[in-house]
MARLUMDREN-927192 format. One line per field, with one value per atom (N, C-alpha, C, CB): residue in one letter; atom name; y, x, z. Coordinates in pm, whole numbers, plus 50000, padded with zeros to 5 digits. Glycine has a CB too. Example, Ala and Ser with C-alpha at 12.3 -4.5 7.8 and 13.67 -1.06 7.14 Angstrom:
2
aa <- c(A_A_A_A_S_S_S_S) .
at <- c(N_CA_C_CB_N_CA_C_CB) .
y <- c(49431_49550_49670_49553_49775_49894_50003_49940) .
x <- c(51319_51230_51320_51131_51285_51367_51290_51408) .
z <- c(50780_50780_50780_50905_50708_50714_50787_50572) .
# end
This chain:
189
aa <- c(M_M_M_M_F_F_F_F_K_K_K_K_L_L_L_L_N_N_N_N_Q_Q_Q_Q_K_K_K_K_I_I_I_I_A_A_A_A_L_L_L_L_I_I_I_I_T_T_T_T_G_G_G_G_A_A_A_A_S_S_S_S_R_R_R_R_G_G_G_G_L_L_L_L_G_G_G_G_W_W_W_W_A_A_A_A_M_M_M_M_A_A_A_A_Q_Q_Q_Q_S_S_S_S_L_L_L_L_A_A_A_A_Q_Q_Q_Q_A_A_A_A_G_G_G_G_A_A_A_A_H_H_H_H_V_V_V_V_V_V_V_V_L_L_L_L_N_N_N_N_A_A_A_A_R_R_R_R_D_D_D_D_E_E_E_E_K_K_K_K_M_M_M_M_L_L_L_L_Q_Q_Q_Q_Q_Q_Q_Q_R_R_R_R_V_V_V_V_K_K_K_K_E_E_E_E_L_L_L_L_K_K_K_K_D_D_D_D_Q_Q_Q_Q_G_G_G_G_L_L_L_L_S_S_S_S_A_A_A_A_Q_Q_Q_Q_A_A_A_A_C_C_C_C_A_A_A_A_F_F_F_F_D_D_D_D_V_V_V_V_T_T_T_T_N_N_N_N_F_F_F_F_A_A_A_A_K_K_K_K_A_A_A_A_Q_Q_Q_Q_Q_Q_Q_Q_S_S_S_S_I_I_I_I_R_R_R_R_E_E_E_E_I_I_I_I_E_E_E_E_K_K_K_K_Q_Q_Q_Q_W_W_W_W_G_G_G_G_R_R_R_R_L_L_L_L_D_D_D_D_I_I_I_I_L_L_L_L_V_V_V_V_A_A_A_A_N_N_N_N_A_A_A_A_G_G_G_G_I_I_I_I_N_N_N_N_H_H_H_H_R_R_R_R_K_K_K_K_P_P_P_P_I_I_I_I_Q_Q_Q_Q_D_D_D_D_F_F_F_F_D_D_D_D_I_I_I_I_E_E_E_E_D_D_D_D_F_F_F_F_D_D_D_D_R_R_R_R_V_V_V_V_M_M_M_M_K_K_K_K_T_T_T_T_N_N_N_N_F_F_F_F_S_S_S_S_S_S_S_S_I_I_I_I_W_W_W_W_V_V_V_V_L_L_L_L_C_C_C_C_K_K_K_K_A_A_A_A_V_V_V_V_T_T_T_T_P_P_P_P_S_S_S_S_M_M_M_M_I_I_I_I_E_E_E_E_K_K_K_K_K_K_K_K_S_S_S_S_G_G_G_G_R_R_R_R_M_M_M_M_I_I_I_I_L_L_L_L_I_I_I_I_G_G_G_G_S_S_S_S_M_M_M_M_S_S_S_S_A_A_A_A_I_I_I_I_N_N_N_N_S_S_S_S_R_R_R_R_P_P_P_P_T_T_T_T_I_I_I_I_S_S_S_S_A_A_A_A_Y_Y_Y_Y_V_V_V_V_A_A_A_A_S_S_S_S_K_K_K_K_G_G_G_G_A_A_A_A_V_V_V_V_H_H_H_H_A_A_A_A_L_L_L_L_T_T_T_T_K_K_K_K_Q_Q_Q_Q_L_L_L_L_A_A_A_A_V_V_V_V_E_E_E_E_L_L_L_L_A_A_A_A_P_P_P_P_H_H_H_H_H_H_H_H_I_I_I_I_T_T_T_T_V_V_V_V_N_N_N_N_C_C_C_C_I_I_I_I_A_A_A_A_P_P_P_P_K_K_K_K_P_P_P_P_R_R_R_R_L_L_L_L) .
at <- c(N_CA_C_CB_N_CA_C_CB_N_CA_C_CB_N_CA_C_CB_N_CA_C_CB_N_CA_C_CB_N_CA_C_CB_N_CA_C_CB_N_CA_C_CB_N_CA_C_CB_N_CA_C_CB_N_CA_C_CB_N_CA_C_CB_N_CA_C_CB_N_CA_C_CB_N_CA_C_CB_N_CA_C_CB_N_CA_C_CB_N_CA_C_CB_N_CA_C_CB_N_CA_C_CB_N_CA_C_CB_N_CA_C_CB_N_CA_C_CB_N_CA_C_CB_N_CA_C_CB_N_CA_C_CB_N_CA_C_CB_N_CA_C_CB_N_CA_C_CB_N_CA_C_CB_N_CA_C_CB_N_CA_C_CB_N_CA_C_CB_N_CA_C_CB_N_CA_C_CB_N_CA_C_CB_N_CA_C_CB_N_CA_C_CB_N_CA_C_CB_N_CA_C_CB_N_CA_C_CB_N_CA_C_CB_N_CA_C_CB_N_CA_C_CB_N_CA_C_CB_N_CA_C_CB_N_CA_C_CB_N_CA_C_CB_N_CA_C_CB_N_CA_C_CB_N_CA_C_CB_N_CA_C_CB_N_CA_C_CB_N_CA_C_CB_N_CA_C_CB_N_CA_C_CB_N_CA_C_CB_N_CA_C_CB_N_CA_C_CB_N_CA_C_CB_N_CA_C_CB_N_CA_C_CB_N_CA_C_CB_N_CA_C_CB_N_CA_C_CB_N_CA_C_CB_N_CA_C_CB_N_CA_C_CB_N_CA_C_CB_N_CA_C_CB_N_CA_C_CB_N_CA_C_CB_N_CA_C_CB_N_CA_C_CB_N_CA_C_CB_N_CA_C_CB_N_CA_C_CB_N_CA_C_CB_N_CA_C_CB_N_CA_C_CB_N_CA_C_CB_N_CA_C_CB_N_CA_C_CB_N_CA_C_CB_N_CA_C_CB_N_CA_C_CB_N_CA_C_CB_N_CA_C_CB_N_CA_C_CB_N_CA_C_CB_N_CA_C_CB_N_CA_C_CB_N_CA_C_CB_N_CA_C_CB_N_CA_C_CB_N_CA_C_CB_N_CA_C_CB_N_CA_C_CB_N_CA_C_CB_N_CA_C_CB_N_CA_C_CB_N_CA_C_CB_N_CA_C_CB_N_CA_C_CB_N_CA_C_CB_N_CA_C_CB_N_CA_C_CB_N_CA_C_CB_N_CA_C_CB_N_CA_C_CB_N_CA_C_CB_N_CA_C_CB_N_CA_C_CB_N_CA_C_CB_N_CA_C_CB_N_CA_C_CB_N_CA_C_CB_N_CA_C_CB_N_CA_C_CB_N_CA_C_CB_N_CA_C_CB_N_CA_C_CB_N_CA_C_CB_N_CA_C_CB_N_CA_C_CB_N_CA_C_CB_N_CA_C_CB_N_CA_C_CB_N_CA_C_CB_N_CA_C_CB_N_CA_C_CB_N_CA_C_CB_N_CA_C_CB_N_CA_C_CB_N_CA_C_CB_N_CA_C_CB_N_CA_C_CB_N_CA_C_CB_N_CA_C_CB_N_CA_C_CB_N_CA_C_CB_N_CA_C_CB_N_CA_C_CB_N_CA_C_CB_N_CA_C_CB_N_CA_C_CB_N_CA_C_CB_N_CA_C_CB_N_CA_C_CB_N_CA_C_CB_N_CA_C_CB_N_CA_C_CB_N_CA_C_CB_N_CA_C_CB_N_CA_C_CB_N_CA_C_CB_N_CA_C_CB_N_CA_C_CB_N_CA_C_CB_N_CA_C_CB_N_CA_C_CB_N_CA_C_CB_N_CA_C_CB_N_CA_C_CB_N_CA_C_CB_N_CA_C_CB_N_CA_C_CB_N_CA_C_CB_N_CA_C_CB_N_CA_C_CB_N_CA_C_CB_N_CA_C_CB_N_CA_C_CB_N_CA_C_CB_N_CA_C_CB_N_CA_C_CB_N_CA_C_CB_N_CA_C_CB_N_CA_C_CB_N_CA_C_CB_N_CA_C_CB_N_CA_C_CB_N_CA_C_CB_N_CA_C_CB_N_CA_C_CB_N_CA_C_CB_N_CA_C_CB_N_CA_C_CB) .
y <- c(50777_50762_50618_50757_50632_50543_50382_50592_50330_50180_50093_50163_49999_49927_49761_49959_49732_49598_49492_49647_49411_49301_49320_49274_49428_49453_49403_49536_49387_49313_49418_49163_49446_49548_49490_49684_49525_49454_49617_49348_49615_49723_49658_49807_49730_49684_49788_49647_49748_49854_49872_49933_49723_49761_49741_49707_49680_49673_49762_49590_49907_50017_50130_50022_50262_50396_50402_50388_50485_50518_50384_50611_50255_50142_50078_50066_50062_50003_50140_49968_50262_50347_50355_50485_50294_50313_50187_50326_50027_49927_49905_49856_49974_50005_50065_50102_50184_50255_50190_50375_50130_50037_49938_49953_49862_49764_49813_49753_49918_49981_50005_50147_50050_50105_49959_50210_49847_49727_49620_49745_49675_49607_49478_49724_49392_49253_49288_49144_49298_49379_49279_49484_49257_49185_49247_49126_49238_49345_49269_49384_49357_49308_49395_49355_49282_49363_49205_49444_49274_49150_49094_49191_49128_49073_48985_49167_48842_48773_48804_48605_48767_48789_48929_48786_49029_49155_49169_49243_49111_49091_49024_49004_48934_48830_48912_48661_48975_49066_49166_49138_49243_49341_49269_49468_49132_49066_49049_48946_49000_48989_49107_48934_49196_49323_49347_49436_49343_49380_49297_49378_49145_49068_49092_48976_49109_49139_49230_49185_49337_49444_49424_49582_49259_49216_49246_49260_49299_49332_49215_49437_49205_49088_49146_49064_49053_49083_48942_49162_48957_48828_48883_48710_48803_48859_48779_48820_48863_48806_48870_48865_48822_48868_48827_48825_48913_48927_49055_48881_49019_49171_49215_49172_49363_49417_49408_49550_49413_49391_49266_49386_49181_49037_49027_48915_49066_49088_48963_49166_48837_48738_48692_48659_48699_48665_48761_48676_48902_48999_48948_49126_48929_48888_48761_48877_48632_48529_48573_48455_48644_48651_48732_48697_48826_48877_48791_48971_48695_48574_48498_48476_48484_48404_48445_48452_48568_48665_48668_48816_48681_48698_48526_48767_48440_48287_48305_48181_48311_48311_48378_48369_48476_48579_48618_48678_48552_48609_48724_48640_48830_48938_49023_48998_49153_49243_49323_49264_49421_49540_49656_49565_49664_49809_49765_49861_49822_49825_49976_49789_49915_50048_50010_50094_50071_50071_50165_50139_50130_50211_50185_50227_50076_50031_50121_49893_50157_50241_50254_50414_50295_50330_50461_50235_50514_50621_50584_50738_50663_50663_50794_50587_50860_51012_51013_51080_51086_51092_51209_50987_51301_51406_51333_51519_51387_51332_51226_51426_51366_51314_51194_51429_51160_51050_50928_51117_50948_50844_50722_50923_50618_50471_50448_50327_50406_50365_50248_50302_50147_50050_50102_49956_50183_50255_50368_50378_50400_50443_50344_50500_50230_50114_50062_50010_50049_50010_50070_50013_50201_50301_50310_50400_50317_50327_50184_50384_50046_49911_49934_49779_49961_49965_50074_49983_50201_50282_50307_50377_50288_50290_50161_50360_50090_49981_49876_49926_49850_49751_49805_49681_49911_49997_49980_50215_49995_49942_49800_49971_49714_49568_49560_49482_49581_49566_49627_49615_49733_49750_49692_49852_49679_49552_49434_49509_49379_49214_49261_49106_49355_49372_49413_49483_49507_49514_49415_49586_49353_49232_49200_49108_49168_49126_49244_49050_49347_49497_49529_49620_49491_49545_49423_49534_49318_49206_49249_49034_49260_49293_49459_49263_49495_49674_49776_49719_49724_49811_49784_49768_49912_49854_49994_49731_49995_50113_50149_50012_50189_50158_50337_50062_50281_50428_50405_50441_50510_50505_50621_50544_50596_50689_50759_50641_50859_50961_51020_51110_51140_51210_51381_51134_51487_51600_51622_51655_51532_51551_51570_51437_51502_51501_51627_51437_51714_51848_51950_51897_51950_52029_51956_52050_51956_51853_51930_51780_51849_51866_51835_51792_51881_51820_51652_51922_51536_51435_51288_51455_51339_51230_51214_51272_51232_51231_51109_51290_51005_50886_50883_50758_50903_50913_51030_50895_51110_51239_51180_51388_51097_51080_50937_51045_50898_50752_50826_50618_50882_50967_51046_51089_51113_51202_51090_51308_51001_50892_50835_50779_50786_50728_50860_50678_50962_51082_51108_51242_51067_51047_50924_51046_50842_50705_50697_50584_50776_50746_50821_50727_50979_51063_50965_51222_50847_50806_50700_50793_50630_50498_50564_50411_50702_50714_50714_50867_50812_50786_50676_50833_50587_50452_50355_50392_50378_50264_50340_50217_50467_50495_50434_50676_50442_50341_50236_50268_50207_50027_50028_49966_50175_50205_50186_50088_50193_50167_50294_50073_50380_50472_50450_50517_50543_50552_50674_50561_50703_50816_50796_50824_50922_50926_50991_51003_50951_51046_51084_50952_51222_51283_51292_51406_51217_51284_51379_51193_51463_51485_51441_51537_51406_51347_51384_51358_51283_51303_51363_51192_51474_51533_51474_51712) .
x <- c(47987_48085_48046_48173_48119_48073_48087_48143_48018_47994_48101_47854_48172_48240_48202_48378_48117_48039_48088_47807_48115_48141_48256_48010_48340_48459_48568_48475_48699_48829_48892_48868_49022_49091_49226_49026_49335_49481_49528_49612_49594_49676_49831_49606_49949_50046_50102_50094_50238_50235_50163_50191_50065_49977_50003_49871_50147_50123_50139_50167_50156_50209_50160_50401_50185_50176_50018_50270_50075_49937_49883_49977_49972_49905_49815_49978_49838_49746_49612_49845_49659_49534_49468_49555_49493_49407_49296_49501_49399_49322_49229_49373_49247_49145_49036_49198_49023_48904_48869_48903_48895_48878_48742_49036_48829_48774_48631_48881_48681_48548_48451_48584_48463_48378_48319_48469_48343_48282_48331_48182_48500_48590_48644_48745_48647_48746_48874_48728_48961_49110_49188_49165_49326_49408_49527_49404_49581_49702_49808_49728_49906_50046_50151_50057_50267_50407_50465_50419_50611_50727_50676_50892_50624_50637_50517_50670_50523_50407_50347_50449_50447_50392_50308_50524_50370_50337_50183_50441_50159_50012_49947_50009_49994_49856_49813_49917_49906_49861_49739_49971_49813_49683_49573_49717_49535_49435_49371_49465_49436_49351_49300_49434_49359_49316_49173_49438_49157_49052_48967_49077_48983_48864_48812_48863_48892_48828_48755_48929_48730_48634_48500_48707_48524_48435_48437_48329_48548_48597_48664_48682_48650_48671_48836_48519_48903_49061_49149_49147_49281_49327_49477_49235_49582_49723_49765_49831_49865_49908_50061_49808_50168_50279_50346_50332_50416_50543_50598_50507_50716_50792_50752_50923_50718_50661_50763_50600_50918_51047_51028_51174_50970_50994_50870_51013_50891_50743_50708_50755_50775_50706_50636_50769_50673_50597_50451_50695_50455_50359_50260_50406_50320_50185_50146_50236_50207_50152_50040_50252_50095_49982_49856_50025_49868_49758_49668_49802_49748_49653_49578_49722_49626_49603_49452_49735_49453_49394_49241_49504_49269_49161_49125_49229_49207_49148_49042_49282_49117_49028_48908_49090_48872_48767_48715_48795_48743_48681_48726_48568_48766_48798_48902_48670_48963_49052_48971_49215_48922_48825_48936_48673_48986_49084_49213_49059_49295_49480_49492_49580_49565_49634_49790_49544_49817_50005_50048_50072_50119_50160_50251_50103_50303_50473_50568_50539_50661_50762_50863_50693_50958_51114_51176_51244_51255_51319_51455_51274_51550_51716_51761_51815_51835_51850_51991_51798_52093_52201_52204_52247_52310_52345_52380_52439_52340_52348_52501_52319_52596_52710_52751_52805_52692_52749_52609_52812_52532_52433_52503_52231_52503_52512_52403_52527_52465_52380_52268_52486_52326_52243_52142_52313_52169_52012_51940_52076_51983_51915_51809_51989_51871_51798_51712_51874_51725_51635_51520_51689_51532_51458_51330_51550_51393_51340_51248_51416_51313_51237_51133_51337_51128_51030_50921_51096_50936_50851_50784_50902_50873_50793_50761_50859_50871_50874_50758_51005_50773_50660_50556_50639_50514_50360_50309_50380_50446_50427_50380_50495_50413_50408_50293_50528_50231_50120_49983_50147_50020_49884_49874_49853_49978_49998_49930_50119_49949_49913_49733_50036_49707_49583_49478_49594_49530_49475_49391_49527_49432_49353_49197_49431_49209_49064_49013_49063_49025_48979_48898_49126_48983_48934_48824_49098_48841_48740_48611_48788_48618_48479_48455_48518_48494_48501_48487_48315_48560_48546_48716_48406_48730_48819_48875_48938_48957_48984_49189_48911_49253_49368_49436_49437_49458_49512_49654_49447_49742_49899_49902_49973_49994_50061_50159_50104_50166_50272_50377_50170_50356_50396_50408_50582_50393_50447_50541_50440_50655_50791_50810_50871_50756_50737_50737_50632_50635_50593_50731_50442_50722_50772_50910_50659_51006_51114_51209_51217_51322_51375_51508_51314_51629_51767_51771_51903_51839_51902_51818_51963_51709_51604_51585_51456_51668_51651_51630_51733_51647_51581_51425_51654_51393_51273_51187_51267_51216_51158_51141_51272_51247_51248_51113_51432_51125_51061_50894_51149_50876_50741_50671_50785_50785_50738_50696_50867_50767_50719_50608_50811_50558_50461_50317_50513_50343_50232_50218_50289_50317_50310_50250_50450_50306_50218_50100_50260_50015_49911_49782_49917_49853_49780_49807_49831_49899_49884_49787_49981_49832_49688_49554_49658_49539_49385_49339_49332_49405_49360_49341_49433_49461_49465_49362_49591_49289_49232_49076_49287_49061_48880_48834_48812_48836_48759_48669_48853_48764_48757_48681_48893_48665_48566_48660_48423_48771_48866_48920_48973_48928_49003_49116_48954_49220_49344_49347_49422_49417_49414_49541_49268_49601_49730_49689_49849_49758_49713_49862_49628_49874_50025_50043_50064_50063_50096_50215_50105_50187_50321_50397_50335_50521_50643_50666_50757_50683_50752_50903_50746_50908_51069_51130_51104) .
z <- c(50845_50820_50701_50956_50596_50482_50476_50369_50435_50422_50336_50355_50380_50299_50303_50333_50363_50404_50230_50435_50295_50200_50085_50131_50105_50069_50096_50086_50031_50067_50017_50008_50143_50118_50183_50173_50087_50144_50189_49994_50270_50302_50335_50430_50315_50317_50400_50201_50494_50570_50715_50491_50737_50809_50957_50766_50998_51111_51256_51109_51167_51279_51184_51328_51242_51155_51133_50994_50993_50891_50848_50738_50821_50790_50867_50766_51018_51115_51122_51284_51105_51138_51025_51191_50904_50794_50783_50662_50833_50851_50933_50861_51053_51163_51092_51279_51007_50963_50887_50919_50789_50690_50757_50663_50831_50936_50990_51064_51068_51142_51011_51239_50890_50786_50726_50669_50729_50716_50647_50673_50637_50504_50587_50431_50520_50529_50519_50417_50619_50602_50599_50718_50487_50487_50518_50392_50633_50675_50622_50847_50580_50504_50595_50311_50624_50682_50645_50892_50705_50730_50840_50760_50956_51061_51104_51143_51074_51100_51278_51064_51333_51486_51531_51584_51469_51484_51432_51409_51307_51219_51312_51069_51330_51431_51544_51519_51613_51708_51680_51737_51563_51539_51475_51442_51399_51348_51473_51267_51586_51730_51790_51841_51762_51801_51716_51769_51622_51526_51561_51382_51561_51606_51676_51633_51762_51945_51940_52074_51811_51830_51737_51796_51707_51630_51468_51691_51430_51314_51236_51336_51097_51011_50944_50879_50991_50946_50905_51087_50842_50844_50795_50745_50826_50816_50674_50968_50621_50487_50513_50331_50559_50585_50461_50711_50418_50311_50286_50174_50221_50145_50048_50100_50054_49925_49864_49914_49840_49769_49699_49863_49755_49706_49628_49825_49476_49375_49355_49216_49329_49317_49422_49275_49563_49669_49687_49790_49658_49655_49571_49615_49446_49311_49343_49126_49414_49471_49563_49534_49664_49741_49698_49857_49643_49577_49495_49502_49444_49381_49457_49315_49546_49689_49752_49812_49780_49850_49743_49862_49620_49509_49525_49326_49478_49527_49644_49593_49753_49874_49854_49988_49816_49823_49724_49873_49605_49483_49401_49514_49466_49426_49535_49394_49519_49605_49553_49598_49638_49597_49610_49709_49721_49787_49780_49964_49739_49741_49782_49556_49927_49998_50037_50154_49922_49892_49994_49717_50108_50209_50244_50296_50243_50300_50267_50237_50349_50258_50392_50176_50314_50409_50398_50362_50480_50447_50470_50514_50401_50439_50444_50329_50552_50572_50554_50717_50435_50409_50337_50361_50322_50192_50129_50189_49933_49858_49867_49767_49860_49831_49942_49822_50045_50117_50128_50281_49999_50027_49883_50007_49951_49845_49771_49920_49652_49533_49585_49407_49657_49709_49794_49773_49887_49992_49885_50183_49770_49700_49639_49627_49598_49529_49604_49486_49731_49836_49862_49938_49894_49891_49779_49879_49617_49551_49517_49482_49516_49524_49633_49560_49767_49864_49841_49990_49805_49792_49656_49838_49556_49432_49382_49328_49334_49259_49292_49274_49480_49480_49457_49588_49463_49495_49328_49562_49178_49092_49033_49073_49111_49102_49172_49156_49275_49337_49273_49458_49187_49093_49010_49038_48929_48839_48852_48846_48987_49006_49048_49177_49086_49133_49002_49249_48883_48826_48697_48827_48643_48584_48621_48626_48761_48836_48848_48984_48864_48899_48758_48933_48668_48489_48469_48330_48528_48474_48551_48511_48653_48754_48722_48959_48696_48613_48755_48471_48885_48989_49036_49106_49113_49220_49258_49169_49335_49459_49466_49661_49422_49453_49500_49314_49629_49731_49736_49916_49699_49675_49789_49495_49895_49975_49930_50071_49900_49849_49997_49767_49958_50106_50048_50188_50129_50109_50085_50166_50121_50091_49942_50141_49842_49714_49667_49682_49740_49696_49729_49786_49875_49973_50029_50083_49939_50009_50114_49887_50173_50292_50263_50397_50330_50291_50348_50371_50305_50314_50295_50432_50193_50190_50032_50276_49958_49845_49771_49809_49819_49766_49802_49824_49923_49942_49899_50053_49872_49794_49646_49797_49564_49433_49436_49370_49515_49518_49555_49670_49620_49668_49544_49790_49475_49346_49252_49270_49230_49118_49152_49092_49283_49332_49310_49495_49301_49272_49103_49354_49048_48889_48859_48816_48912_48867_48899_48916_49007_49016_48962_49118_48896_48793_48694_48759_48608_48524_48525_48491_48666_48667_48639_48841_48701_48731_48576_48828_48502_48349_48275_48277_48296_48234_48277_48258_48417_48470_48438_48646_48469_48494_48375_48499_48244_48161_48227_48084_48296_48396_48489_48484_48530_48657_48789_48664_48765_48868_48907_48827_49038_49097_49141_49177_49116_49137_49234_49009_49347_49436_49534_49517_49543_49612_49737_49533_49852_49992_50011_50153_50052_50088_50198_50046_50311_50430_50455_50513_50560_50611_50662_50658_50632_50722_50831_50680_50948_51056_51068_51104_51133_51096_51201_51094) .
# end
């Protein structure tokens, strides 16, 4: 197992599912994990579970679509710890309807959560990572962006955008010793 001792990692959507699994793995590797989700009570429960195992964690509740709050929270983490080493941009939603029945408001909500928030988070962590010439961004895409299926047009579009953003940021930030990678899990059917 690799070691992440003394690393500070923010994981969005960390109260359940893949986000929770990734938070546990990073903490077990030695990172101090900052768990993000909207549900403060659930986050505190997750932090307690990690601390009960002797791991280092804290909660940072905010909605990733509240861009001002997301940026403020990142600044607060950086102020508290002097840096943010790892961003795992995992928070996401889906909405299922055939395109002819899909409301634009639902499309916008999925895009804002799954893509725009990731762009904002990456933008927010980039200055300090450039300054220290080190950083890791792990963006969560989806196999659905590659192998699509019916009724999830907004989800597919948002995750395809995440894949494209990953490639672009990897090229842009590589000279600053910042890696940007995308994980594309297989979605639940």
